[in-house]
C-alpha positions in Angstrom: 0.0 0.0 0.0 1.4 3.4 -1.0 1.6 6.0 1.7 2.3 9.7 0.7 3.8 10.4 4.1 6.6 7.9 3.4 7.4 9.6 0.2 7.8 12.9 1.9 10.3 11.5 4.4 12.5 9.8 1.9 16.0 11.3 1.4 16.6 12.9 -1.9 19.8 13.4 -3.9 20.5 17.0 -4.3 23.5 17.8 -6.4 25.3 20.8 -4.9 28.5 20.5 -6.9 28.9 20.7 -10.6 31.7 18.5 -11.9 34.2 20.5 -13.9 36.8 19.1 -16.2 40.4 19.6 -15.2 42.7 21.2 -17.8 45.1 19.1 -19.9 48.8 19.9 -19.7 51.0 19.4 -22.8 54.7 19.9 -22.5 56.6 19.8 -25.8 59.8 21.9 -26.2 59.8 21.8 -30.0 56.0 22.0 -30.1 55.2 20.4 -33.4 53.5 17.3 -32.1 52.2 19.0 -28.9 50.5 21.7 -31.0 48.8 19.1 -33.2 47.6 17.3 -30.1 46.4 20.5 -28.5 44.3 21.5 -31.6 42.5 18.1 -31.4 41.7 18.5 -27.7 40.7 22.2 -27.7 37.0 21.5 -28.6 36.4 19.7 -25.3 39.1 20.8 -22.8 41.1 23.7 -21.6 44.7 23.0 -22.7 47.8 24.4 -21.1 50.5 24.2 -23.7 54.1 24.6 -22.6 56.3 25.0 -25.6 58.9 27.0 -27.5 56.5 26.8 -30.5 54.0 29.6 -31.0 50.6 27.8 -31.2 47.5 28.7 -33.1 45.5 31.1 -30.8 42.3 29.8 -29.3 40.0 30.6 -26.4 40.6 27.2 -24.8 44.4 27.3 -25.1 46.8 28.8 -22.5 50.3 29.1 -24.1 53.2 29.1 -21.7 56.6 29.9 -23.3 59.3 27.2 -22.9 62.6 29.1 -22.8 66.0 27.4 -23.2 65.9 26.1 -19.6 63.2 24.5 -17.5 59.8 26.3 -18.0 57.5 27.8 -15.4 54.4 25.5 -15.3 51.4 26.8 -13.5 50.7 25.0 -10.3 47.3 23.5 -10.9 45.7 20.1 -11.1 45.8 18.5 -14.5 44.2 15.5 -16.0 46.1 14.1 -17.9 49.6 15.4 -18.6 51.2 14.8 -22.0 55.0 15.1 -22.3 56.8 14.9 -25.6 60.4 13.8 -25.2 62.8 14.3 -28.1 66.1 13.9 -26.4 65.9 17.0 -24.0 67.6 16.4 -20.7 65.4 19.0 -19.0 62.3 16.9 -19.8 63.8 14.0 -17.9 64.6 16.4 -15.1 61.0 17.7 -14.7 59.4 14.3 -15.3 59.4 13.2 -11.5 57.8 16.5 -10.6 55.1 16.1 -13.3 54.5 12.5 -12.2 54.1 13.6 -8.6 51.7 16.4 -9.7 49.6 13.9 -11.7 49.4 11.4 -8.8 48.1 14.2 -6.6 45.2 14.7 -8.9 44.8 11.0 -9.6 45.9 11.4 -13.1 48.6 9.9 -15.3 51.5 11.2 -17.3 51.7 10.1 -21.0 55.3 10.3 -22.3 55.3 10.4 -26.1 58.6 8.9 -27.1 59.8 8.8 -30.7 61.2 5.3 -31.5 64.6 6.7 -32.5 65.0 8.1 -28.9 64.6 4.7 -27.3 67.7 3.4 -25.6 68.4 0.9 -22.9 69.5 3.6 -20.5 66.4 5.7 -21.1 64.0 2.7 -20.8 65.7 1.6 -17.5 65.2 5.1 -16.2 61.6 5.2 -17.2 60.9 1.7 -15.6 61.6 3.1 -12.2 58.2 4.9 -12.3 55.0 2.9 -11.6 53.0 2.0 -14.6 49.8 3.6 -13.2 51.7 7.0 -13.0 53.7 7.0 -16.2 52.5 5.6 -19.5 55.2 5.5 -22.2 53.9 5.7 -25.8 56.4 5.0 -28.5 55.7 6.8 -31.7 57.2 6.5 -35.2 57.4 8.9 -38.1 54.4 11.2 -38.4 53.5 12.4 -41.8 50.7 14.4 -43.5 50.1 16.7 -46.4 50.6 19.5 -43.8 53.8 18.3 -42.1 53.7 18.2 -38.3 57.5 17.9 -38.2 60.4 17.5 -40.6 61.3 13.9 -41.6 62.2 11.9 -44.7 58.6 10.7 -45.3 57.2 14.2 -45.5 59.2 14.7 -48.7 56.6 12.6 -50.5 53.2 13.9 -51.3 50.2 12.0 -50.0 47.2 11.8 -52.4 
């Protein structure tokens, strides 16, 4: 039997917080690959792009200059963090700090590593970080009619 008084006393879910998306951090000193990635993510996320490359301006893009030395990255929670490594020692120097920052926000760091940069020494260094904190993604040559970066394959036209 249905009783209206019971219905009035039932607890109700009242959402008082609106879930917001955390910004995405992309660190790429040269900037070619990071800019292409940022352009794909801008439609849905705020992107903080740390690079020596001057990115295409957008309302959802915060560009942070990457000088010759370690950049000043805003202290914020990010989800996730993309780091492009192309042989720069300073990237390896800031990697533990970025991993710690990602773990604080329950996120992960994705290290984009060109296959030609892979070495036993580098892979041993990267294996000291837990897999749930650092995901290494090996990438090969990237090519398109509008080259993302200079390589031998971009010399050929794609039809």
